[in-house]
C-alpha positions as CSV (number, residue, x, y, z in Angstrom):
1,M,-20.2,2.6,-47.8
2,S,-19.1,5.4,-45.5
3,Q,-17.6,4.7,-42.1
4,N,-20.8,6.1,-40.4
5,S,-23.1,3.8,-42.3
6,A,-20.8,0.8,-41.8
7,V,-20.9,1.4,-38.0
8,H,-24.7,1.9,-38.1
9,A,-25.1,-1.3,-40.0
10,M,-23.0,-3.3,-37.5
11,T,-24.8,-1.9,-34.5
12,S,-28.4,-1.8,-35.7
13,Q,-30.8,-4.5,-34.6
14,P,-33.5,-6.1,-36.7
15,E,-36.8,-4.1,-36.7
16,P,-39.7,-5.7,-34.8
17,S,-42.6,-6.9,-37.0
18,E,-45.9,-5.1,-37.1
19,T,-47.4,-8.2,-35.3
20,L,-45.0,-7.6,-32.4
21,K,-45.6,-3.8,-32.4
22,A,-49.3,-4.5,-31.9
23,Y,-48.7,-5.8,-28.4
24,P,-47.5,-3.1,-26.0
25,C,-46.4,-5.6,-23.3
26,L,-44.3,-7.6,-25.7
27,M,-42.7,-4.5,-27.1
28,K,-41.9,-3.3,-23.6
29,T,-40.4,-6.7,-22.8
30,Y,-38.3,-6.6,-25.9
31,E,-37.1,-3.0,-25.5
32,G,-36.3,-3.7,-21.8
33,G,-34.0,-6.5,-22.9
34,H,-35.8,-9.2,-20.9
35,L,-36.4,-11.4,-23.9
36,S,-34.9,-11.7,-27.4
37,L,-36.5,-10.4,-30.5
38,Q,-37.0,-13.9,-31.7
39,E,-38.9,-15.0,-28.5
40,C,-41.0,-11.9,-28.5
41,E,-41.9,-12.5,-32.2
42,R,-42.8,-16.1,-31.4
43,R,-45.1,-15.0,-28.5
44,A,-46.7,-12.4,-30.8
45,R,-47.5,-15.0,-33.4
46,G,-48.9,-17.3,-30.8
47,S,-51.0,-14.5,-29.4
48,D,-52.4,-13.8,-32.9
49,R,-53.2,-17.5,-33.3
50,L,-55.3,-17.4,-30.1
51,K,-56.9,-14.2,-31.2
52,E,-57.9,-15.8,-34.5
53,A,-59.3,-18.9,-32.8
54,F,-61.2,-17.2,-29.9
55,S,-61.9,-13.6,-30.7
56,S,-65.4,-14.4,-31.9
57,T,-66.4,-15.9,-28.5
58,P,-68.1,-13.2,-26.4
59,F,-66.3,-14.3,-23.2
60,Y,-62.9,-13.6,-24.8
61,E,-64.0,-10.7,-26.9
62,Q,-65.2,-8.7,-23.9
63,R,-61.9,-9.3,-22.0
64,A,-59.8,-8.4,-25.0
65,A,-61.8,-5.2,-25.5
66,K,-60.7,-4.0,-22.0
67,D,-57.0,-5.0,-22.3
68,P,-54.8,-4.5,-25.4
69,D,-52.4,-7.1,-23.9
70,Y,-55.1,-9.7,-23.3
71,W,-54.0,-12.1,-26.0
72,P,-50.3,-12.2,-25.0
73,K,-51.3,-12.7,-21.4
74,L,-53.6,-15.6,-22.3
75,Y,-50.8,-17.0,-24.5
76,D,-48.4,-16.9,-21.6
77,S,-51.0,-18.8,-19.4
78,R,-50.9,-21.8,-21.8
79,V,-48.8,-24.0,-19.5
80,N,-51.7,-26.3,-18.8
81,W,-53.2,-26.3,-22.3
């Protein structure tokens, strides 16, 4: 291993999953350093679970069609669920 690749390996961070990359607001939060990769991944998975459960309901379907970050926002509102 060359010195450059060793330095790169030590400083590189894990790559976000495709699930996380699908949610612009979560990627922005991660890239801004506001939350860890693990927390953003957890929120992306939770958002996907909500999407699977509720996306066939017209009420949610219409809102999600207007906002690509609808599911993560809904997931973040889960305090009283």
